[in-house]
N, C-alpha and C positions, 0 to 999 in steps of 0.2 A: 353605517350611514344611517344618519338621520334623516324625516322628510325634507322633500326638498322643502329650500325659503324661498319663499317672495324672493324677485331676481333684483339686483342690486345695482347692476351696471342698466345704466339708460339703455331705453332702446335705439335712437338717436344713436348711440357709440357701438353698442352690439348690432344694426345693421350696417354701420359703413365699415369698422373693422373686423370687425367677423368673431367678436367673443360674447359667449354668453355663458351665464351661470348654470348648471344641472341640479348641484347638493352641495351643501356645504354643510360642516360641524365644526365645533372647535378645534379638530385636528388639521382638517384637510378641508379644500373644495375640490369640487370638480368642474373643470372648463370645456364647453365645446369648442373649439378655434375651425372657422370655416378653411376648406382646404384654398392654398394658396395664402392667407393673410400674413401679413408683415410680422416679421418673430420678433424684432425690434419691440412691436407694441405691447407683446405678451409682458415684457417687463413691468412694463408700467403697470399688467392688470396684476399679476406677481405682488408688484410693489402697494397697491391699492389694499390686497385682502391682508397681507403682512403673516399670512401663514401659507404650510407647504401648497400646491396647486398640484391636480392630476391633470394634464388634456387629455380630451379626444378629441381626435379627426374626423371631420365630416363634409362629404362633398358638398357643393354650393345645392346642389335642389335638395339635402337631408335638412342641413343648417336653415334653410329657410323656411322651413314647415315646421322644424324647431322652434323659431322663434314667432311663430304663429301661437303653438302653444303655450310657450313660456310668456309672454306678453300680453295674450288675451284673457291673463286670466285673472285679472285685475276685475273682485267681485262687485256686482251693484251697488249690494249693501254697503262697499264702504261708502260709496256716494252720494251715496240718503240721506247720509249722518250730515254731509256736510252741509252747512247754511247759507241760503240766499244773500247774495252780495246788497247790501243797503241801498250804492250806487246805483245809479241812473245805468238804463238797460242799452243804452250807446256801450259800455264799456264792457258789458255782457256781448254784448253783440257784433261783437268783431267779425271784419270779412276775413272768410276762410278759402283756399285753391280751390276752383274747380274741383280738382281729383283731391281728397283729403288722405292722409297716410292715417288711420285711426290710432296707431300705436305712438305715428312720432311727436301726435302733437303734445305738449309739456304746457299747455297754458293753464294758469290753477282755478280758472274761471270754476265755478263748483259744476254750473249747469251743464257746460261744456264737456268738463270730467263725465258727468254721468249721461248724459247722453253718449259719449265716446266707450263708455262701459257697457251700459247698455247695448251698441248693437254688435260690441264684441261679444258680448252674450249669446246674443240671437246668432253670431255668425257660428258660433261653439257649440250651440243646441243646432245647429241645421234647420233653424225658422228660417219658415219659408216668410211668414208678416211677421211685423209689430203693431201691435193696437195698443192706441193711446188713449185711453176712454178716464172725460174730465164728470165727474160727477157731481153734487153738492158739497161734500166732505172729504173726497179724497181723488186720486190722480190713480186708475188703474190701468196696468202696465201688463198688458198679453202677450204669449209668444204661438201663434201657430205652427205646432212641429209634428209632422207625418201628417197633417191636416186635422190634428184636435187643437184647441185654445188650449191653455195653461195660463193665469196669473201668477206672474214671480215674482212683481209685487205689489203696493198700495202705496203710493207718494201722499204727501200734504196737499191740496186743490191750491194750494198759495203758489206751485211751483209753475204747475201748469199754463198760462200766459206765457212763463220764462221758455221751456223746452219746445211750446210749438213757435214762439218768435225767433228761437234759434233755426230750429229745423225750418224754416220756411224763410232765412238768409242763406242756409248751407244747400236748399234746391233753387232758390234764383224766383221764390213768389214774395207776392207783395204783401208784408206785414202789417201794414198800415187796412187790408180789406179783410174783414173778417165777417160779413154777411152772406158770403156767396161762396161754395165749394173753389177750393183752387186743385192743380194738380203740376205736379213738377216733378223733375229726376235729378238725382245729384248718384256723384262715382266716388267710390270710399275702396280701401285697398286695406288688408289684413294682411300682413307679412308677404306671402308670393300669391293671393288674390284678392283678383281682382269683381268686384261686384258692381253691379248698377242696382239703383233702389232705386224703383215708383213711389212717391210720396202723396197723397189724396188727403185734402184734410178737408172738413166737413160742419156746419155749426150745429152746434144742438144746444140744448135748454142750460148749461151750464161752462161752455166753453167750445170751444172748437178740438171735434174729434179729428185724430190723425192716425193716417195707416200707411204703415211703409214695406213697400214687396221687396223683398233682396231675392236679386234677379244674380247666380253665381256665374260669371261670363262661361265656364267649364260646360255648364251644360246645355249650352249649344252647339258641344262638337259629339253629340251622343249620336250612334247612328242606330239603325232600327234593330240589330244585334244586338245593342245594351239595353232594349226595352222591353224584355222579356218576354216576349210572345211565344203564344206556340207555333210550333210547326207551321201549322192548318196557315194559319193568321198568319204569318210573317209570310209567307209562301203566296197565298192569295195577297196582300198587299204589294210586294213585286210586284207579280204580273199585272195590276189594275196599273202600279206606275210606268208598266213597260206602254199601255198603250198610247196612241199618237195624239188621242183626244179625248175628250168625256170631262164628267164631274167625278175626287174623288172628293164625299164627305166623310167626318170622324166628329163625332157625337157627345154628349154628356154633362154634366153641369160644369160648375165652373171650380177649377183647382183639381178637373183629373187628368190635367195632362196631355188637352189634345194637342196643342201649340208645339210642345216638344215635339210630337208623331209629326206634324205636318214639320218644323221643321229637318227632323230627320231623314222623311222623307224629299224635301226640296235639296239637302246634302247628297243623298241617292244621286241625284239626277242631276246636279252641279258637275257638270265635267268639263267646261268652259265649250261645250258643243253647242248650248240652249242658250235663251235669254231668257234668265227666268226674272220674273219680278213680281214684289209683293204689294199688298195696300191693308194696312194692319191699325187695329186701334186698341192699344199705343205699339208700338214697334219694341217689341221685348228681349231683343239678341238683336247684335249686328252679325249677320252675314257675310263671309267675304266671298268677291264675286256674284252677288245676289243683289239688284235694285231694291231695294225697300221705300215705300213711301209712306206716311204716317198721316190716319186720317184727322181732320180739323174740321170740325161742325161748323167753326163759329165764323170763316169766310168759304164756307160751302163744300169743304171737301171732303164729301162725304164716303159708304164704300163703294156706291153706284157713281160717283160721279168721277171717281179715283179710277174704278176699275173704265171705266169708258175712255179714260186719257190713257191710263195701259194700253191698253187695245190698238191705241196709235204708233204703240212704238217697238210694234213687230215683235210681241214676246214668244213665246216656245210655251213657258209654263207660268201661270202666274196661281198667286194664292190669294184672296181674298179671307180676310181676318174672319168674317160672322159673316153669315149670309141670315140678316135680320129682317128683311121688308121685301118687299113685292120686287120694287123698283132694284133690288142687288140682285132676285134671284133668277128675273128676269136677263137681267146682266150675262150672269155668270152663266143661264144657261146658251144664251146667245154667242156667246165666248165659247162654250163649248163644239155648239153648230160648224164653228169656222172657222175649225182645224183645232183648238188650242187645248190644251189639259189645264184642268182648274182643278184646284185644290182649296177645301172649304170647309170651314164647322159650324154646325146647327146646333143650337140646347135641345133636347129633348133624353128622356131618358132609356130608350131605346134608338135599336140600327132602323128598323123597320118604321119607328113612329115618325122619324127623319122624310117616308114620301110623304105621311100624313100630314105634316108640317110642312111642307112644299106645297100641296095640292092646296092646302088651307089658304097658303098667300095666293092661291090665283093660278098657281101653276101649270098649263093644260097636263093632265095625263100622256097626251104621246109623245110630247116634250121631256116628263119625266121619263119616260119610261126608253126613250133612245138615249140619251145623255147620262146618265149615271151609271158608273161604272162598278163603283163600290165604294159599301159606307161599314165604318167601322163606329163602332160603340166601346166605352171604356172608361174605368173607375180606376181608382189606385186604393190598397189596401195595405194598412200596416203590417209589416214585415217582423214577426217572433224573435225575436233577442235570441240567438243560437245557445248564449252562454249562460241562460236563462230558465228555458221556457220547460214546461213541468208535462211531462206525457198523462195524458185520463185514462181511465178505460171507458169503454162505451158499449151502456148497457142495452145499444140497439136504437136510440132515438138520434142520436145525432146523424145516423146513418140514414133516417130515416127521414131525420130533415133537410140532409144534403142529397137524397132521392140516389145512394150506393145500393148494391144487393149486401145482403149482410153478409156475402163471403167475397167481398168485396178489400181484398189487401190494402188496407189503409193504416197510420199513427196519427193518434189526434191529440194535440197537447193545449194546455193553455199557458197564459203569461207569468213568469215569475218574478221575480224583481232584483236587480245588480247594480253596482257602477257604470257599468258597460255603456246602459241603457239609461240611466237617472232613475232607475228605481221604477218605469214606465211598462217592460217588460215586452215593450217593442223595439224596432232600430231598422227606421229604413220603411221605402215602401216600395210594393210591385204592384204591378199592373192586371187589370185580368179583363179581357176582351169579347165582343162577338163581331163575326165578320159578316157579313152580306154580298155577297156576288151576285150581279144581277144578271142572272141567265135569263135564256128564251121562254122558258115560264114564267121567270118570275116578273119577265120585260110585256108579258098578257096580260098576268092581275093589275099590276100597276096600270095598262090602259084601259082595264076594262071594271076599275074600282073598286077592286077585292079589299075587303076587310083586313085590318091588322093580321089579326089572328090565322086568315088562312094563309096570308103571304108568308106569315112566323111561321107557321104548321108545314111550309113549304123551304125554305130560306132554312131550318136548324135541322132539319134532316138526319142529315150526318154531322152538321158544325155543332160546335160550342154556344151556348146562349152566357149571356155573365154571369147565370147563376151555376153552370155545369163546369164555366173557367173557375168560379170559384169553390165551388165545391171541390175540383180537382188539388189548387192549395193548401185550402184545409185538409185532407186525405194525406197530400205530401209533407203534413207539417207542415208549411209556411205560413201558419197566420190560422185566423180563428175563426170557429162558424157565426159567431157576433160582429166581428169585422164585415164580413158578405153582409150579413145580412144591416148592416149600417148603410151602406154604399148601395143593395141589389134586393131587390126581393126577391125571395124565392120560390120565382113561380115553374111552375109545367114545364120541365126542358122538352116538350114536343117527341 
């Protein structure tokens, strides 16, 4: 067989009738047939090729996955070469359904095809964000894959207004307003996968900058067991979630997986016996059986006001997207004191720093000590590609940096390069965690105003810090020391 050619069966036909071209050469074509497809239609397929065909029957699930891989492969480069239409924008910016299937759109408008292929490329690369950045002479297109931005195309600057306008139409934004930031969202399907896309526009010197965040709805189904926590952290979180009241905090920078962790915790509690409510900015994933409210500052719907309203709805468990001001912090404290379990996030660099941050917001130390039950800090590091990682000898320097004993049994690797990981050496991400359980000693230290260093010395006597959690991953050959240092300072493990 020769290598697979571009699909000649239209996606709409393939999806409706259940036939897709896998391989073809001069002598034969190999066709995938969805289980239960009409055999009469197979005759039409055979006639259209005019050469013998071999048929491979696939289950409906396998066939849908095959469609995604086959028809999402139209490269970005093909669309880049297309010239912009000379007619008016109205002919390009036609309305589209709220949930548009990228692969089924056969519109010939070059801008639409460009956006479609761009989104398909982002999904194939498992990107979390797409950045469209206009400069004086070019429009830069970058994807954030596993937390790292990579430029995949540099387009003509004159295409930027067309692309931005089209994206605004898709996400129901005002295409005439270019002076202020706008936020919207749209829903896209790619084969059997559904994506919510958050759209953010921002005026810049050479036009509007657009960032698209891809939210794979399947990620909302992750459980705590799927997050790769070490046993001690997992057990500590489970026991904290069993508390009838109090505050559980998750800390870390943007993009460290805090919301995913909170959603996993909520899913565990969601057994229909509790009233679970959230106030978020924005609502990232829809969770079945949980009431979710979105912040809207334009009409005064802040975290604090939303939380205040939620408490009148007889909740058992409350999730606040972020504690970012004194009013929200005080409302969360009051909610926990009145018998509610509160889950929230704080932007700090370590678990113990969350205590300092809340104290700086003006929360009384005695209230903190009596309400906070657990604080989880987390980061995401890239996982080495299992197909191409290269083992390296350690002269003692790696163990010294990781603060491992020289007789510690460990294998160290560096990234390689292969097609499976797009020559990056990494594939996917894994979490590193540090968990602080507030025991009687730590409760007393918080109340007495102890320093971060003193509280950390007690909290991590026997538990992992971010650094030691990362060191364990490096020693197990799952990631590299450079990745750990990228997201966490290798500090004293106590």
